[in-house]
N, C-alpha and C positions, 0 to 999 in steps of 0.2 A: 358043562360039568361043574365048574366052579360056582355058577349061579345056583345050581341044584344043591350043592353042598352047603352054601351059605344060607339057603332057605330052610334047611333042616331045623326043626324045633330045638334039638340039642345044642346046635351052634348058637342059636339065639339066646337060649338059657345060659350058656356058658359066658357069652359076652356080657349079658346083663348082670350076671353074678360077679364077673371080674370087675366091671365098672362100679357096681354097688359096693363091693368089698373095698376097693381103693378109696372111694369117697368116705366110707364109714371109718376106715383106719385113719385117714387124714383129719377128719372133722371130730371124731370121737376116739382118739388114740388110747385112752385109758380103759376102754372096753376090751382092748387087745394088748395087755401089758407086755406080753412077750415080743410083740412086734410094734410097739408104740413108736420106735424109731422111724417107722414108715412116714410119719408126719414130716420128717425132714426133707422128704422127696416129693412134697406136694406140688411143687412147680414142675418137676419132671413128669409126674403122673398127669398133671393137667395138660401138658404139651403132648404127651402120649395119647391121651383121649382125643385131643384135637386132631392129631394126625390120623388116628384111627377113623374118626368121623369123616375126614376128607377122603380116605381110602374107600370106605363104605359108600360114600356119596358117588364116587367114580364108578363103583361096582353096582350102583343102582339098588342099594339095600336101604330103603327109607327107615325102617324100624331100627336097624343097627346104627344108622347115621344119627338118628335122633337120640338114641341111648348114649352114644359117645359124646355128642355135642352137649347133651344135658349134663353128663358127668363133668365135662370140662368147664361148663358154665358154673356149676355148683362150686367147684374148687376155685374158680376165678373169684367168685364173690366171697368165698371163705378167706382167701388170701387178702383180698382188698380190705375187708372189714376186720381182719384179725390183727393187722399191723397198725399200732398207734404211732403216728408220726405227724409232725407239723409241716410236712413237705408242701402243702398248699400255701400255708402262710409264708414259708421260705420262698416259694415261687413268687408270691405277691410282693414281698420285700425286694426281690431281685428286679422285678419290673419297675417298682417305684424308684429304685436307685438309678436305673437306666434312663427313666424319663426325667428325673431331676438332675441328671448329668453330674453326679457327685464326683468331684475331682479327687485324684489320688492324694492321700495324706489328710483329707478333710475328716475322715473317720479313723478312729484309733485302730492300729494294727490288731488283727485277731490273734488269739492264742491257738497255735496249731499243735495238735496232739496226735502222735502216731503209735499204733500198737502192732507188734509183730511177734511171731513165734520162731525160736531158734531153728526148729525142725523144718521151717520153710526156706531156710537159707541153703542154696545149692553151691553158691560161690561167695565166700566171705568178702572178697574184693568188690564184687558186683553189689552185694548187699550194702557194704559200707558206702559206696558211691551213691546208691539210691537213697540211703538214709541222709547223707549230707545234702543231696540234691532236693530232698523233700522240704528242707528249711523248717523242720518241725521244732517247736520250742520244748516239747516234752516227748520222751520216748518211753514206751512201756514194752518190756521184752519178757517173754515167758519161756519156760523150760531152760532156765539158766543153770548150767552145771558149773563147778569150780573152774574148769578150764575155760569155758566160754566167758565166765565172769571176768577173768583176767584179760582175755582178748578184748572184751567190750571196754573195760577200763582203759587199756592201752590205746585203743582205737578212737574212743569217743570223748575222753576227758578234756581234750583241747577245745571241743565245741560245747560239751555239756559238763561243766566243772562240778555240778552238784548231782550226786547220785546216791542211791541206796539199793542194796542187793540182799536177797534172801536166796542163797544158793541151795541146790538140792540135787542129789544124784539121780532122782526120779524125774517126774514131770512137773513138780510144783515149785521149781525155782523161778524167781521173778526179780526184775530189776526196774527201777525208774531212773532215767537220766534227764536232767533238766538244765535249761539255761538260767532259770531263776532259782534262787535259794529255796531249798526244801525245809519246811518247818514242821515240828510236831509229828515226826514220822514214827509210826508204831505199827503193830501187827495184831489183828484179831483172827481167831481160828474157828473153823468148823471142824470139830474133832481134831484130826491131825493135819488138816489142810489149811495153809496160811492164806490170809488176805492182807495185802500191803496197803497202808493208808498214809498219806502225807498231805501237806498243804504248801501252797506257794502264793506269793503276792503278784497280782496282775492288775495293772491300772488302779492301784491303790486299794484293791479288795483282796481278801483271802479266798482262794479257791481250793476245795478239798479234792484230792485225787485218790481213787480207790481202785486197786488192781485185784481182779478176781479170776481164779482158774478153777472151774468145777471138774468133777470126775466125769469122763465120757459115759454116756448112758447106753451101755451095751446090752443090758438085761434089766429085769424088773428091780433087782437089788440096787444096781448102780443108778438107775433112774430115781429110786426113792432117795438115795444119798444126794443126788443132784438137787432134787426138790427141797430136801432138808437144808442143804447148803445155801440155796437161794433164800429160803425162809429165814435162816440165821443172819444172812447178810442184810436182808430187808429190815430186821429188827435193829441192826446197827445203823442203818442209813435213814430210816423213815422219819426220824425226829430232827434231822440236821436241817438247820435253817440257812446255812451258807451255800453259795454256789458249789455245785457238785458235779464232778466228772467220774463216771464209773466205767471201767473198760476191762477187756480181757477175753479169754477163751471160755465162753459159757457152755459150749457143747450142746446148744439148743438153738433152734431157729427163731426168728422174731415172731412168727405166727404160732408158735407152740404155746400151750397153756401155761407152761412153766415160766416162760419169759413174760407173758401177758400178766400173770399173777405178780411177778416180781415188779413190773412197771406199775401196776395198780397199787401195790403196797408201799412203794417208794415215791410215787409221783414223778418218776423219771421219764424222759422221752428218748426214742430211738433215733440215732443219727442217720442210719441207713434209710434211704427212701424206698417205700414200697417193699418188694421182696427181691431187691437187687442181689445177684449171686456174688460169689467170691472171685469172679474173674474167669472161671472155667465153665464151659457149657453144662457139665453134669455135676458141678460142685455145689456144696450147700454152705450158706453163710452162718458159721457158728461163732465167729468173733464179732464183738459189738463194742460200741462206745455209746453210753447213755449219758444224758445231761439233765440238770434240774431246770426248773422254771426261771431261775435267775439268769440263765444263759440262752443264747440264740446260736443255732448251728447255721453257719453261712455256706459251708461246703463239706462234702464227704465223698471220698473216693477210695478205690482199691490202690494199695501201694504195690507197684510192680518193679521188678528188676529185669535186666537184660536176660537173665537165665530162669526167672520164676515169674509166672503170671499172677501169683498171689503171694506176695511177701508179707503183706499185712494190710492195715487200713489206716486212714488218716482223715481227721476232721479239723475244721476251723471254727472257733467259737468266740463270740463277743458277749460281754455283759449286756443284758437287755435293758430296756428303759426303766424297768422296775428297780433293777440293781443300781443303775446310774442315779436314780432319784434317791435311793436309800443312802448311797455314798455321799451325795451332796448334803442330805439331811444330817448325817452323822458328823460331817465336817462343820 
């Protein structure tokens, strides 16, 4: 009975249409502005098609098996070639280090930067222990309200004596806590949304830090505002020649056209390798740390606490050889 049902032309047409629609929405989201957020779930859709193909293979439905596997393969290639990252070079450098048996202390300690959102905190005590255990040099925190700002200052000032906050009763409050002195701290705006910018000295060079929080793209109007926000930020960042770390809640995945255009316009690289998720099976990675060509990302991982599987993200960065040579020349 099941075999007869699956062999019906209407079932075949429905499966083909479903797979084709999912692929088109993910690869060409702007053709469907009202559901363009579907691109955020490209990984989950790819896995769904893969599972569907295995089911149809078990049920001996070759045409439906081929359709599902083809859809999964298309999304797999789309994800692979849509994410710009130097993870291959990162892997190569790791292998070189292991083979040369670099001794601890031979290379300068990296700059560790962690980003998290207050809304991810389930237990303040657990979050505080995780932050302290991360050994991060710089903390970026979003959605900082006046009450949270005071708690952060009271809890973190002993470890991070340098900080700057922009509190907000909505979602756009942000703060930077640092072990290094913060210099030239200022704010640039997209309409009413702030972007926090500051600099610090690391191994004799100035590194610029930029915290960005875009509006969630829930419909075509908010998607357009997100695109305009990233475009305005690109104009501020594209001409900067100093080492640059840009981080925050971008509310867009690494393979989206919005993030790809932002990276193309600024020349920044994505710290997250491939399309690594946010730590949960069905979650989507909307927070990012981008870095300029002056830096090298040695490590990137999800920041977890005992009560939360995704508290934030953390990366380790070194000045690359280009920056080291520039520093020696300037001296």
